[in-house]
N, C-alpha and C positions, 0 to 999 in steps of 0.2 A: 533447695536445701541451704539454709543460711549457714555460712561458715563461722565456726566459733573458735576463738583462740584461747578460751578459758582452759585452765589446767583440769585434767580429768579428776573426778571426785572419787571418794571411797567406793561408791557403788560401781563405777567404771572398773576399778582395779579388782573388785570382788568378782564381777562378771568375767573379766578377761582371765583371771586366775582359774576360775571354775572351768571355762572352756579349754584352757591349756591343760588342766588336770585331766579332763575327759580325753583330750587328744593323746596325752601321754599314756593313759590307760589303754586306749585303743592300739597304740604303737607297740604294746607288749605282745599283741596277738596278730597285728596286721602290719604290713610293710609301711614304713613312715611316709613313703611317697603316696600311697593310697590314702592314708590318714590325712595328709596335707591336701590332696585333691578333694576329699570328702568335706573337710573343714572349709575349704574355699568355696565349694559348691553350696554348702549350707549357708555360709555367710552371704553369698550372692542371692540365694533364694529368699532369705530373711530380709535383706536390704530391698529387694524388689517389692516385698510386702510392705515394708516401711514407707517406701516412696508412694505406692498406690494408696495406702491407707491415709497418709498425710494429705494427699491430693484431694481425696473425697469423691471426685467425679472423673469419668473417663476422659473428658475434655481437658481437665486440669492435668491429669496424668500424662496425656499425650503432649501437652505443652511443656511440662516440666521434666520429662524423663531424661532428655539428653543432658540437661544441666545437672540433674541428680546423679547420673552415671559419671559425669566428669568429676563431681564432688567426691563420690565414693572411691573412684580410681585414684584421685590425688591424695586422699586420706590414707589409702592402702600404701601407695608409693612412699609417702612420708613415714609411716610406721615401719615399713620394711627397711627403708634407708636407715632409720634410727637404730633398728635392731641389728642390722648387718654391721653397722659401725660399732655397736656395743660388742658383738661377737668378735669383730676384728681386734678390738682393744683388749678383750678378755678371753681370747681363744683357748689358751692353755688352762685357764681356770674353769671354763665351761665345758670343754671337750677333753676329758681325761683319756689317756691311752690305755 
């Protein structure tokens, strides 16, 4: 997985906002922890598919899977760190009592 430092494009934000909207809908009927776990599992499942489909062969998949996992974990950690910092800076604005 080649690491890209390009800014996300319009399609990225549309996809992200759509998934967040679905998660928020689910959270009206299901515990947020369950929604979060389901969202994380679905992302992991889809990313495994992306890795496998981009590799094309089982041999390439076996050779690339550890690096791909490292890539996806680092991207998640970066996104989570950025969003936690945003909530820290805007907690009262985002979380109303």
